[in-house]
Biotite code that builds the C-alpha atoms (Angstrom):
import biotite.structure as struc

atoms = struc.array([
    struc.Atom([28.401, 51.579, 19.743], chain_id="A", res_id=1, res_name="UNK", atom_name="CA", element="C"),
    struc.Atom([25.671, 54.097, 20.748], chain_id="A", res_id=2, res_name="UNK", atom_name="CA", element="C"),
    struc.Atom([22.604, 54.527, 18.629], chain_id="A", res_id=3, res_name="UNK", atom_name="CA", element="C"),
    struc.Atom([20.499, 57.658, 18.511], chain_id="A", res_id=4, res_name="UNK", atom_name="CA", element="C"),
    struc.Atom([16.787, 58.029, 17.915], chain_id="A", res_id=5, res_name="UNK", atom_name="CA", element="C"),
    struc.Atom([16.133, 58.003, 14.127], chain_id="A", res_id=6, res_name="UNK", atom_name="CA", element="C"),
    struc.Atom([19.027, 55.702, 13.451], chain_id="A", res_id=7, res_name="UNK", atom_name="CA", element="C"),
    struc.Atom([19.605, 54.237, 10.017], chain_id="A", res_id=8, res_name="UNK", atom_name="CA", element="C"),
    struc.Atom([18.194, 50.927, 11.175], chain_id="A", res_id=9, res_name="UNK", atom_name="CA", element="C"),
    struc.Atom([14.988, 52.510, 12.348], chain_id="A", res_id=10, res_name="UNK", atom_name="CA", element="C"),
    struc.Atom([14.563, 54.427, 9.082], chain_id="A", res_id=11, res_name="UNK", atom_name="CA", element="C"),
    struc.Atom([15.116, 51.178, 7.223], chain_id="A", res_id=12, res_name="UNK", atom_name="CA", element="C"),
    struc.Atom([12.555, 49.508, 9.365], chain_id="A", res_id=13, res_name="UNK", atom_name="CA", element="C"),
    struc.Atom([10.021, 52.264, 8.660], chain_id="A", res_id=14, res_name="UNK", atom_name="CA", element="C"),
    struc.Atom([10.679, 52.062, 5.016], chain_id="A", res_id=15, res_name="UNK", atom_name="CA", element="C"),
    struc.Atom([10.225, 48.289, 4.898], chain_id="A", res_id=16, res_name="UNK", atom_name="CA", element="C"),
    struc.Atom([6.876, 48.736, 6.852], chain_id="A", res_id=17, res_name="UNK", atom_name="CA", element="C"),
    struc.Atom([5.743, 51.453, 4.396], chain_id="A", res_id=18, res_name="UNK", atom_name="CA", element="C"),
    struc.Atom([6.580, 49.179, 1.483], chain_id="A", res_id=19, res_name="UNK", atom_name="CA", element="C"),
    struc.Atom([4.483, 46.370, 2.951], chain_id="A", res_id=20, res_name="UNK", atom_name="CA", element="C"),
    struc.Atom([1.562, 48.716, 3.482], chain_id="A", res_id=21, res_name="UNK", atom_name="CA", element="C"),
    struc.Atom([1.804, 49.734, -0.135], chain_id="A", res_id=22, res_name="UNK", atom_name="CA", element="C"),
    struc.Atom([1.983, 45.995, -1.267], chain_id="A", res_id=23, res_name="UNK", atom_name="CA", element="C"),
    struc.Atom([-1.200, 45.287, 0.862], chain_id="A", res_id=24, res_name="UNK", atom_name="CA", element="C"),
    struc.Atom([-2.990, 48.299, -0.725], chain_id="A", res_id=25, res_name="UNK", atom_name="CA", element="C"),
    struc.Atom([-2.063, 47.030, -4.231], chain_id="A", res_id=26, res_name="UNK", atom_name="CA", element="C"),
    struc.Atom([-3.151, 43.565, -3.399], chain_id="A", res_id=27, res_name="UNK", atom_name="CA", element="C"),
    struc.Atom([-6.502, 44.678, -2.001], chain_id="A", res_id=28, res_name="UNK", atom_name="CA", element="C"),
    struc.Atom([-7.506, 45.494, -5.544], chain_id="A", res_id=29, res_name="UNK", atom_name="CA", element="C"),
    struc.Atom([-6.659, 41.963, -6.839], chain_id="A", res_id=30, res_name="UNK", atom_name="CA", element="C"),
    struc.Atom([-8.969, 38.969, -6.367], chain_id="A", res_id=31, res_name="UNK", atom_name="CA", element="C"),
    struc.Atom([-7.830, 35.909, -4.421], chain_id="A", res_id=32, res_name="UNK", atom_name="CA", element="C"),
    struc.Atom([-4.959, 37.609, -2.620], chain_id="A", res_id=33, res_name="UNK", atom_name="CA", element="C"),
    struc.Atom([-6.403, 37.277, 0.894], chain_id="A", res_id=34, res_name="UNK", atom_name="CA", element="C"),
    struc.Atom([-3.751, 34.722, 2.045], chain_id="A", res_id=35, res_name="UNK", atom_name="CA", element="C"),
    struc.Atom([-0.961, 36.889, 0.701], chain_id="A", res_id=36, res_name="UNK", atom_name="CA", element="C"),
    struc.Atom([-2.338, 39.945, 2.448], chain_id="A", res_id=37, res_name="UNK", atom_name="CA", element="C"),
    struc.Atom([-2.443, 38.016, 5.692], chain_id="A", res_id=38, res_name="UNK", atom_name="CA", element="C"),
    struc.Atom([1.162, 36.910, 5.284], chain_id="A", res_id=39, res_name="UNK", atom_name="CA", element="C"),
    struc.Atom([2.288, 40.424, 4.534], chain_id="A", res_id=40, res_name="UNK", atom_name="CA", element="C"),
    struc.Atom([0.457, 41.684, 7.562], chain_id="A", res_id=41, res_name="UNK", atom_name="CA", element="C"),
    struc.Atom([2.099, 39.006, 9.748], chain_id="A", res_id=42, res_name="UNK", atom_name="CA", element="C"),
    struc.Atom([5.632, 40.273, 8.438], chain_id="A", res_id=43, res_name="UNK", atom_name="CA", element="C"),
    struc.Atom([4.502, 43.872, 9.096], chain_id="A", res_id=44, res_name="UNK", atom_name="CA", element="C"),
    struc.Atom([3.770, 42.958, 12.667], chain_id="A", res_id=45, res_name="UNK", atom_name="CA", element="C"),
    struc.Atom([7.131, 41.247, 13.134], chain_id="A", res_id=46, res_name="UNK", atom_name="CA", element="C"),
    struc.Atom([8.856, 44.405, 11.690], chain_id="A", res_id=47, res_name="UNK", atom_name="CA", element="C"),
    struc.Atom([6.815, 46.452, 14.172], chain_id="A", res_id=48, res_name="UNK", atom_name="CA", element="C"),
    struc.Atom([8.097, 44.401, 17.099], chain_id="A", res_id=49, res_name="UNK", atom_name="CA", element="C"),
    struc.Atom([11.686, 44.846, 15.810], chain_id="A", res_id=50, res_name="UNK", atom_name="CA", element="C"),
    struc.Atom([11.174, 48.603, 15.350], chain_id="A", res_id=51, res_name="UNK", atom_name="CA", element="C"),
    struc.Atom([9.743, 48.838, 18.947], chain_id="A", res_id=52, res_name="UNK", atom_name="CA", element="C"),
    struc.Atom([12.818, 47.012, 20.302], chain_id="A", res_id=53, res_name="UNK", atom_name="CA", element="C"),
    struc.Atom([15.104, 49.138, 18.274], chain_id="A", res_id=54, res_name="UNK", atom_name="CA", element="C"),
    struc.Atom([13.579, 52.290, 19.621], chain_id="A", res_id=55, res_name="UNK", atom_name="CA", element="C"),
    struc.Atom([13.762, 50.969, 23.187], chain_id="A", res_id=56, res_name="UNK", atom_name="CA", element="C"),
    struc.Atom([17.436, 50.368, 22.780], chain_id="A", res_id=57, res_name="UNK", atom_name="CA", element="C"),
    struc.Atom([18.068, 53.794, 21.253], chain_id="A", res_id=58, res_name="UNK", atom_name="CA", element="C"),
    struc.Atom([16.133, 55.613, 23.982], chain_id="A", res_id=59, res_name="UNK", atom_name="CA", element="C"),
    struc.Atom([17.955, 53.777, 26.838], chain_id="A", res_id=60, res_name="UNK", atom_name="CA", element="C"),
    struc.Atom([21.385, 54.271, 25.340], chain_id="A", res_id=61, res_name="UNK", atom_name="CA", element="C"),
])
């Protein structure tokens, strides 16, 4: 199956990353959430790697 740039999977990854950014922004206004923010950032970074791999697959197909 061929994937094209802007596939549904890429859009879902982007939406997930945006949601995590929003969560981090909200948590920044709450005391004692530093550990949670770090964990969310780690998840964000994992999604970023997945997104980069997905884009690479789509551009080489």
